[in-house]
C-alpha positions as CSV (number, residue, x, y, z in Angstrom):
1,M,-89.7,-30.4,28.8
2,D,-93.2,-31.8,29.4
3,E,-94.8,-30.9,32.8
4,A,-94.7,-34.0,35.0
5,V,-98.0,-36.0,34.8
6,P,-99.1,-37.7,38.0
7,S,-99.2,-41.5,38.0
8,F,-102.8,-42.6,37.6
9,E,-102.1,-46.3,37.6
10,G,-103.1,-46.5,41.3
11,L,-106.6,-45.6,40.3
12,L,-107.2,-48.7,38.3
13,P,-109.6,-51.2,39.9
14,P,-108.8,-54.7,41.1
15,N,-111.0,-56.2,38.4
16,L,-108.7,-55.0,35.7
17,E,-107.5,-58.6,35.0
18,S,-111.1,-59.8,34.4
19,V,-111.6,-56.9,32.0
20,I,-108.4,-57.7,30.1
21,A,-109.2,-61.4,30.1
22,G,-112.4,-60.5,28.3
23,W,-110.5,-58.7,25.6
24,I,-108.1,-61.6,25.1
25,H,-111.0,-64.1,24.9
26,D,-112.7,-61.8,22.4
27,D,-109.7,-61.9,20.2
28,M,-109.0,-65.7,20.6
29,P,-112.2,-67.5,21.4
30,S,-111.0,-70.8,20.0
31,F,-107.9,-72.3,18.3
32,D,-104.8,-70.2,17.6
33,V,-103.3,-71.8,14.5
34,G,-100.7,-69.1,14.1
35,G,-99.5,-70.0,17.6
36,L,-99.1,-73.6,16.6
37,V,-97.0,-72.5,13.6
38,V,-94.5,-70.3,15.7
39,G,-94.2,-72.6,18.7
40,S,-93.4,-71.7,22.3
41,D,-89.7,-70.9,22.3
42,T,-88.7,-67.8,24.3
43,K,-88.3,-64.7,22.0
44,E,-88.1,-60.9,22.3
45,A,-90.3,-58.4,20.6
46,K,-89.7,-54.6,20.3
47,L,-92.6,-52.1,20.8
48,L,-92.2,-49.3,18.3
49,M,-93.9,-45.9,18.5
50,K,-94.4,-44.8,14.9
51,S,-96.3,-41.5,15.1
52,S,-96.3,-38.5,17.3
53,G,-98.6,-38.1,20.3
54,V,-99.0,-38.3,24.0
55,F,-97.9,-41.7,25.3
56,A,-100.5,-43.3,27.5
57,G,-101.7,-46.8,28.4
58,K,-98.6,-48.6,29.9
59,P,-100.6,-50.4,32.7
60,F,-102.9,-52.0,30.1
61,F,-100.1,-53.0,27.8
62,T,-98.1,-54.5,30.6
63,K,-101.0,-56.4,32.1
64,V,-102.0,-58.0,28.8
65,F,-98.6,-59.6,28.6
66,Q,-98.3,-60.4,32.3
67,M,-101.5,-62.4,32.0
68,L,-99.9,-64.3,29.0
69,D,-96.7,-65.2,31.0
70,C,-94.6,-62.6,29.3
71,K,-92.4,-59.8,30.7
72,V,-92.3,-56.1,29.6
73,E,-89.3,-53.9,30.1
74,W,-89.9,-50.3,29.3
75,E,-87.3,-47.8,27.9
76,E,-86.6,-44.5,29.7
77,I,-88.5,-42.6,26.9
78,A,-91.7,-44.4,27.8
79,V,-93.0,-41.9,30.4
80,E,-96.7,-41.9,30.7
81,G,-98.1,-38.5,29.6
82,N,-95.0,-37.3,27.6
83,N,-95.8,-35.7,24.3
84,I,-93.5,-37.5,21.9
85,E,-92.5,-36.0,18.5
86,I,-91.6,-38.9,16.2
87,S,-89.5,-38.4,13.1
88,E,-88.6,-42.1,12.9
89,K,-89.6,-45.3,14.7
90,V,-88.6,-45.3,18.4
91,V,-88.3,-48.4,20.6
92,F,-90.4,-48.0,23.7
93,A,-90.3,-51.5,25.3
94,T,-89.1,-55.1,25.0
95,V,-91.6,-57.9,25.5
96,T,-90.0,-61.3,26.4
97,G,-91.8,-64.6,26.6
98,P,-93.1,-67.7,24.6
99,V,-93.4,-66.4,21.1
100,N,-96.9,-67.8,20.7
101,K,-98.0,-65.9,23.8
102,I,-96.4,-62.7,22.6
103,L,-98.4,-63.0,19.3
104,Q,-101.6,-63.8,21.2
105,G,-101.3,-60.6,23.1
106,E,-99.9,-58.4,20.3
107,R,-103.0,-57.0,18.8
108,T,-105.0,-56.5,22.0
109,A,-102.1,-54.7,23.7
110,L,-101.4,-52.5,20.6
111,N,-105.1,-51.6,20.2
112,T,-105.3,-50.6,23.8
113,L,-102.1,-48.5,23.7
114,S,-102.8,-46.8,20.4
115,R,-106.4,-45.8,21.5
116,C,-105.4,-44.7,25.0
117,S,-102.6,-42.6,23.5
118,G,-105.1,-41.2,21.0
119,V,-107.5,-40.0,23.7
120,A,-104.6,-38.5,25.7
121,T,-103.3,-36.7,22.7
122,L,-106.6,-35.0,21.8
123,S,-107.2,-34.3,25.5
124,R,-103.8,-32.6,25.9
125,E,-104.5,-30.5,22.8
126,A,-107.9,-29.3,24.3
127,A,-106.4,-28.7,27.7
128,D,-103.5,-26.7,26.3
129,I,-105.8,-24.5,24.3
130,A,-107.8,-23.6,27.4
131,K,-104.6,-23.1,29.4
132,N,-102.9,-20.9,26.8
133,L,-106.0,-18.7,26.7
134,G,-105.8,-18.2,30.4
135,W,-109.0,-20.0,31.2
136,N,-109.0,-21.7,34.6
137,G,-112.0,-24.1,34.3
138,W,-112.2,-27.8,33.5
139,V,-112.0,-29.4,30.0
140,A,-113.9,-32.6,30.3
141,G,-114.8,-35.7,28.4
142,T,-118.3,-37.2,28.5
143,R,-119.9,-40.7,29.0
144,K,-119.6,-41.2,25.2
145,T,-117.1,-44.0,25.6
146,T,-116.7,-47.4,23.9
147,P,-118.7,-50.2,25.6
148,G,-116.2,-52.5,27.3
149,F,-113.4,-50.0,26.8
150,R,-114.5,-47.1,29.1
151,I,-111.7,-47.6,31.7
152,V,-109.0,-47.1,29.0
153,E,-110.6,-44.0,27.5
154,K,-111.3,-42.4,30.9
155,Y,-107.7,-43.1,31.9
156,G,-106.5,-41.5,28.7
157,L,-108.4,-38.4,29.5
158,L,-106.6,-38.1,32.8
159,V,-103.2,-38.7,31.3
160,G,-103.9,-36.0,28.7
161,G,-104.9,-33.5,31.3
162,A,-108.7,-33.5,30.9
163,A,-111.3,-34.3,33.5
164,T,-113.2,-37.5,33.2
165,H,-116.7,-36.0,33.9
166,R,-118.8,-38.7,35.6
167,L,-117.2,-42.1,35.2
168,D,-120.4,-44.0,34.7
169,L,-124.2,-43.9,35.2
170,S,-123.8,-44.5,38.9
171,Q,-121.4,-41.6,39.6
172,M,-123.1,-38.2,40.0
173,V,-126.7,-37.7,38.9
174,M,-127.3,-36.2,35.5
175,L,-130.9,-35.4,34.6
176,K,-131.1,-35.1,30.8
177,D,-134.0,-34.0,28.7
178,N,-135.5,-37.5,28.7
179,H,-135.5,-37.6,32.5
180,I,-137.2,-34.3,32.6
181,W,-139.9,-35.2,30.0
182,A,-140.6,-38.5,31.6
183,S,-140.9,-37.1,35.2
184,G,-142.9,-34.1,34.3
185,S,-140.7,-31.1,35.4
186,I,-137.2,-30.1,36.3
187,E,-138.3,-29.3,39.9
188,K,-139.9,-32.7,40.4
189,A,-137.0,-34.6,38.9
190,V,-134.4,-32.8,41.0
191,K,-136.2,-33.2,44.3
192,L,-136.8,-36.9,43.7
193,A,-133.2,-37.4,42.7
194,R,-132.0,-35.6,45.9
195,K,-134.0,-38.0,48.0
196,A,-132.1,-40.9,46.5
197,A,-128.7,-39.2,46.1
198,G,-128.7,-37.6,49.6
199,F,-125.8,-35.3,50.4
200,S,-123.0,-37.5,48.9
201,Q,-123.8,-37.0,45.2
202,K,-124.0,-33.9,43.0
203,I,-127.0,-33.5,40.8
204,E,-126.6,-32.0,37.3
205,V,-129.4,-30.9,35.0
206,E,-129.2,-30.5,31.3
207,C,-130.8,-27.2,30.3
208,Q,-131.9,-25.9,27.0
209,S,-132.5,-22.3,28.2
210,L,-131.6,-19.8,30.9
211,E,-135.1,-20.3,32.3
212,E,-134.5,-24.0,32.7
213,A,-131.1,-23.4,34.4
214,L,-132.7,-21.0,36.9
215,E,-135.4,-23.5,37.6
216,A,-132.9,-26.3,38.2
217,A,-130.8,-24.2,40.5
218,K,-133.8,-23.1,42.5
219,A,-134.8,-26.8,42.9
220,G,-131.4,-27.6,44.3
221,A,-129.2,-28.7,41.4
222,D,-125.4,-28.5,42.0
223,I,-124.5,-28.2,38.3
224,V,-126.4,-26.9,35.3
225,M,-125.4,-27.8,31.8
226,L,-126.1,-25.2,29.1
227,D,-126.6,-27.5,26.2
228,N,-126.2,-26.6,22.5
229,F,-126.0,-22.8,23.1
230,T,-124.3,-20.6,20.7
231,P,-121.1,-19.0,22.1
232,E,-122.8,-15.6,22.2
233,N,-125.9,-16.8,24.0
234,L,-123.8,-18.9,26.3
235,R,-121.7,-16.0,27.5
236,K,-124.8,-13.8,28.1
237,D,-126.9,-16.4,29.8
238,A,-124.1,-17.8,31.9
239,K,-123.3,-14.3,33.2
240,T,-127.0,-13.7,34.1
241,F,-127.2,-17.1,35.8
242,K,-124.0,-16.7,37.9
243,E,-125.3,-13.3,39.2
244,Q,-128.1,-15.2,40.9
245,Y,-126.4,-18.5,41.6
246,P,-122.6,-18.0,41.9
247,H,-122.1,-21.2,43.8
248,V,-123.7,-23.5,41.1
249,I,-121.3,-25.0,38.6
250,V,-122.0,-24.1,35.0
251,E,-121.1,-26.6,32.2
252,A,-121.1,-25.8,28.5
253,S,-121.7,-28.8,26.2
254,G,-123.2,-29.9,22.9
255,G,-121.2,-30.2,19.7
256,I,-118.1,-28.4,21.1
257,T,-114.8,-29.4,19.4
258,T,-111.2,-28.3,20.0
259,E,-111.6,-25.9,17.1
260,S,-114.7,-24.2,18.4
261,M,-113.9,-24.5,22.1
262,P,-112.2,-21.0,22.5
263,G,-115.6,-19.3,21.7
264,F,-117.2,-21.0,24.7
265,L,-114.5,-20.1,27.3
266,C,-115.4,-17.3,29.6
267,P,-115.2,-16.5,33.4
268,D,-118.8,-17.7,34.0
269,I,-118.3,-21.1,32.6
270,D,-116.7,-23.7,34.9
271,V,-116.6,-26.8,32.7
272,V,-116.5,-27.3,28.9
273,S,-117.2,-30.9,27.9
274,Q,-116.6,-32.6,24.6
275,G,-117.8,-36.0,23.5
276,K,-115.2,-35.9,20.8
277,L,-112.4,-36.6,23.3
278,T,-113.6,-40.2,23.6
279,Q,-115.6,-40.5,20.4
280,G,-113.6,-38.7,17.7
281,Y,-109.9,-39.2,18.5
282,S,-107.2,-40.5,16.1
283,C,-105.1,-43.4,17.2
284,V,-101.4,-43.2,17.7
285,D,-99.4,-45.7,15.7
286,F,-97.5,-48.5,17.4
287,S,-96.2,-51.9,16.2
288,L,-94.6,-54.9,17.9
289,K,-91.8,-56.7,16.0
290,I,-90.2,-60.1,16.9
291,V,-86.5,-59.8,17.1
292,H,-84.9,-62.1,14.5
C-alpha cells in the first residue's frame, strides 16, 4: 500500500487558467478542421493508463477539459501519488462533453498528465533510494524546467516526494559562478544580495571548492552548494565545512543521477539536487479513446 501523499492541488495559483489557455491556444491557433468533421454531439471518452508509474497531474487534466466545457469523472484508482503497476490498460477517468471539444483538449491534457507523471515517477525513485539508505536529507529538483511548463514539473516533484528547490528566479537568492565573476568576489556578492534580500530570503552560493564554501559562509550565506565534487572529496570537504559552520545548509549538485546519488549521501550533506528530475524523465503512457 502506498504511503498517502498530501494533496498539493491547493498550492496551484489562481492564474492557472491563463496558463492552460496558452497551452490550448498553442495547440489550436486557428481552424480545427477535425472538429468540424466530428461535430458537437455529446460523447464520452475513456482515459487509459498504459504504462507503470506514479500517477500525477489530475488538476491540470481536469482544468483543460473544464475550460472546454467538458466534465471529468475520475475512477477510484486515480489517486494522485500512487505508484501504479500496469500489466494491461486501466481506465482512470471518463471525459464527457461535445466530441469536438474533447478532441481539442485531448493532446494537451495527455501531454500534461504523461509528463507530470514522468517527473513524479523519477522523483519517487530518487526519494526512495535516499530513504532506503537511511539518509534524512532532501532530494531536490532544480530550476532546469521546461519554459511555460514549470508549474507542472515542479508539481510533479512534490507528488513524487522530492523538494522543488527554488520555484523560480525570484524565490531564494542563488549566486552562481557567473554572479561571482561579474561582481568580483563571493564576499561582495553575498553582502550586496543580503541588502536586497533582507531577512526574508535565504542566500545560496555555488562553490567550486571548500575554500569558496568557507568564504561564502563567513560572508553570511545560508546555503552553500558544493558543485561538481567527486563523492570522495564531497564527503571530506562537507565534514570539514560542517565542523566550522554546522548551521549552514550544504547542498551537493552537479551531474548527480539516481544511479550515482548513493555515493553523495552522507550525514554532512543536507540536500542533493538533480537537474535530471525535470530534464531527463521518461513520460508515462496515457491515451484517450472515444466510446463508440
